[in-house]
C-alpha positions as CSV (number, residue, x, y, z in Angstrom):
1,M,159.9,101.9,160.6
2,K,160.1,102.8,156.9
3,P,156.9,102.6,154.9
4,K,157.2,100.1,152.1
5,G,155.0,98.4,149.5
6,P,152.6,99.8,146.8
7,L,150.6,101.9,149.3
8,A,153.7,103.7,150.5
9,A,154.9,104.2,146.9
10,A,151.5,105.7,145.9
11,A,151.4,107.9,149.0
12,L,154.9,109.1,148.3
13,A,154.0,109.8,144.7
14,V,151.1,112.0,145.9
15,L,152.7,113.5,148.9
16,V,155.9,114.8,147.3
17,P,154.0,116.8,144.6
18,L,151.6,118.1,147.3
19,T,154.5,119.3,149.4
20,L,156.1,121.0,146.4
21,L,152.8,122.6,145.3
22,A,152.1,123.7,148.8
23,G,154.7,126.4,148.6
24,P,157.2,127.5,151.2
25,V,156.7,127.4,154.9
26,S,158.2,130.3,156.9
27,P,161.9,129.6,157.4
28,A,161.5,129.9,161.2
29,A,159.0,127.1,161.2
30,A,160.4,124.9,158.4
31,A,161.8,121.5,159.1
32,P,164.6,120.3,156.9
33,E,163.0,119.0,153.7
34,D,165.3,116.0,153.7
35,D,164.5,115.0,157.2
36,P,163.5,111.3,156.9
37,L,161.5,111.3,160.1
38,V,159.4,114.2,159.0
39,R,158.7,112.6,155.6
40,A,157.9,109.2,157.3
41,D,155.4,110.9,159.7
42,L,153.8,112.8,156.9
43,L,153.5,109.6,154.9
44,T,152.0,107.9,157.9
45,A,149.4,110.7,158.4
46,Y,148.6,110.7,154.7
47,G,148.2,106.9,154.5
48,T,146.2,106.7,157.7
49,T,143.7,109.4,156.6
50,L,143.2,108.2,153.0
51,K,140.2,106.1,154.2
52,Y,138.5,109.3,155.3
53,H,137.9,110.4,151.7
54,R,134.7,108.4,152.5
55,L,132.9,110.6,155.1
56,E,131.0,107.6,156.2
57,K,134.2,106.0,157.4
58,A,135.1,109.1,159.4
59,L,131.7,109.0,161.1
60,E,132.1,105.3,161.8
61,D,135.5,106.0,163.4
62,G,134.0,108.6,165.8
63,Y,134.4,111.9,163.9
64,V,131.4,114.2,164.3
65,P,130.5,117.5,162.6
66,F,131.8,120.6,164.4
67,R,130.6,124.1,163.3
68,D,129.7,125.3,159.9
69,C,132.2,125.9,157.1
70,V,135.1,128.0,158.4
71,A,136.5,130.8,156.2
72,L,138.3,134.1,156.7
73,A,137.9,136.8,154.1
74,G,141.1,137.4,152.2
75,E,142.7,134.3,153.6
76,G,140.7,131.3,152.3
77,A,139.0,128.6,154.2
78,M,139.5,125.5,156.3
79,G,136.2,124.0,155.3
80,Y,134.0,121.8,157.5
81,H,135.6,120.2,160.6
82,Y,134.7,116.8,161.7
83,V,136.3,116.2,165.1
84,N,137.1,113.2,167.3
85,P,137.5,114.5,170.8
86,A,139.2,111.2,171.8
87,Y,142.2,112.4,169.8
88,N,142.5,115.8,171.4
89,N,145.9,116.4,173.1
90,L,147.6,113.7,171.0
91,T,150.6,114.3,168.7
92,D,150.3,111.0,167.0
93,P,150.4,111.2,163.1
94,T,147.8,108.4,163.0
95,K,145.2,110.3,165.1
96,P,144.3,113.7,163.9
97,A,141.8,115.4,166.1
98,A,140.0,116.9,163.1
99,L,139.4,116.2,159.5
100,M,138.7,119.1,157.2
101,Y,136.2,118.7,154.3
102,E,135.1,120.9,151.4
103,K,131.6,120.7,150.1
104,G,131.2,120.2,146.3
105,A,128.5,121.8,144.1
106,D,126.7,118.4,144.3
107,G,126.8,118.4,148.1
108,S,129.5,115.8,148.4
109,M,132.2,116.2,151.0
110,T,135.9,116.0,149.9
111,L,138.7,115.5,152.5
112,V,141.2,118.4,152.1
113,G,143.2,118.4,155.3
114,V,143.7,117.3,158.8
115,E,144.3,119.0,162.1
116,W,145.8,118.3,165.5
117,F,144.5,120.0,168.6
118,V,146.3,120.3,172.0
119,E,145.0,122.1,175.0
120,D,147.3,124.7,176.6
121,A,148.4,123.4,180.0
122,D,148.2,126.6,181.9
123,Q,145.3,128.1,179.9
124,D,147.2,131.4,179.7
125,L,147.2,133.1,176.3
126,A,150.4,135.1,177.4
127,T,152.6,132.0,177.8
128,D,153.6,129.3,175.3
129,D,156.3,127.3,177.0
130,D,154.2,124.1,176.4
131,R,153.8,124.6,172.6
132,P,153.8,121.2,170.9
133,S,155.2,120.5,167.5
134,M,154.8,117.8,164.8
135,F,156.4,117.2,161.4
136,G,159.1,119.7,162.5
137,Q,156.4,122.4,162.8
138,P,155.4,124.4,165.9
139,F,151.7,124.4,166.5
140,I,149.8,127.8,166.2
141,G,148.7,129.4,169.4
142,P,147.9,129.5,172.1
143,S,144.5,130.5,170.8
144,P,141.3,131.1,172.7
145,G,138.4,128.7,172.2
146,V,136.2,129.4,169.2
147,V,133.1,128.1,170.8
148,E,131.8,128.2,174.3
149,G,133.5,125.6,176.5
150,M,136.5,125.2,174.2
151,K,139.8,125.7,176.1
152,V,142.8,127.7,175.2
153,H,144.7,125.5,172.7
154,Y,147.3,125.0,170.1
155,D,146.6,123.5,166.7
156,L,148.4,122.4,163.5
157,H,146.7,122.2,160.1
158,V,148.2,120.0,157.4
159,W,146.9,120.1,153.9
160,L,147.6,116.5,153.0
161,H,144.7,116.0,150.6
162,K,144.4,119.4,148.8
163,P,147.5,121.5,148.0
164,N,147.7,124.9,149.7
165,P,149.6,127.6,147.8
166,K,150.4,129.2,151.1
167,G,152.2,126.1,152.4
168,L,151.5,122.6,153.6
169,F,151.1,123.8,157.2
170,H,149.4,127.2,156.7
171,E,146.2,127.7,158.7
172,W,144.1,128.9,155.8
173,N,143.9,127.5,152.3
174,P,142.9,130.1,149.6
175,D,141.9,127.2,147.3
176,V,139.3,125.9,149.7
177,T,135.9,127.5,149.6
178,C,132.8,127.6,151.7
179,P,129.3,127.7,150.1
180,S,127.9,131.2,150.1
181,Q,126.1,131.9,153.4
182,S,123.2,133.8,151.8
């Protein structure tokens, strides 16, 4: 189904510049830029998550805070994750498992990206024959859990709401920051 109407036009007007500003994705992982299914799925994900610019709406829809702000020196940050465990293991563009927020100087939270999370079927870091993909991109992983109880998993970050100079699908965004942890 093709998106149509003013919302789709507005989403496309925002998404196309985001994709261009995001920079190149590694050639091995890149989907053809002219793939209409990839564009349609990205538009769907973007349109579905617009409402989460209001953090209150994310909380109402079952997203809960998960960990402090996540950053990696020299790479950038992912920001604060709000997760909805009901969406783990789904590769549905309308159901990201996590929403990523950046905290402003005034304490407000701004949606910057979304993430999908799929558990590794055999829980073996040495194998990847069940690696999922979305938007023509393979998920990163398998990765060990980052907190106790988290399983070996794959994930895919998509910077739909704040451009990433390293690429739309790069794990870390150098333009996202975490408040100083002093």
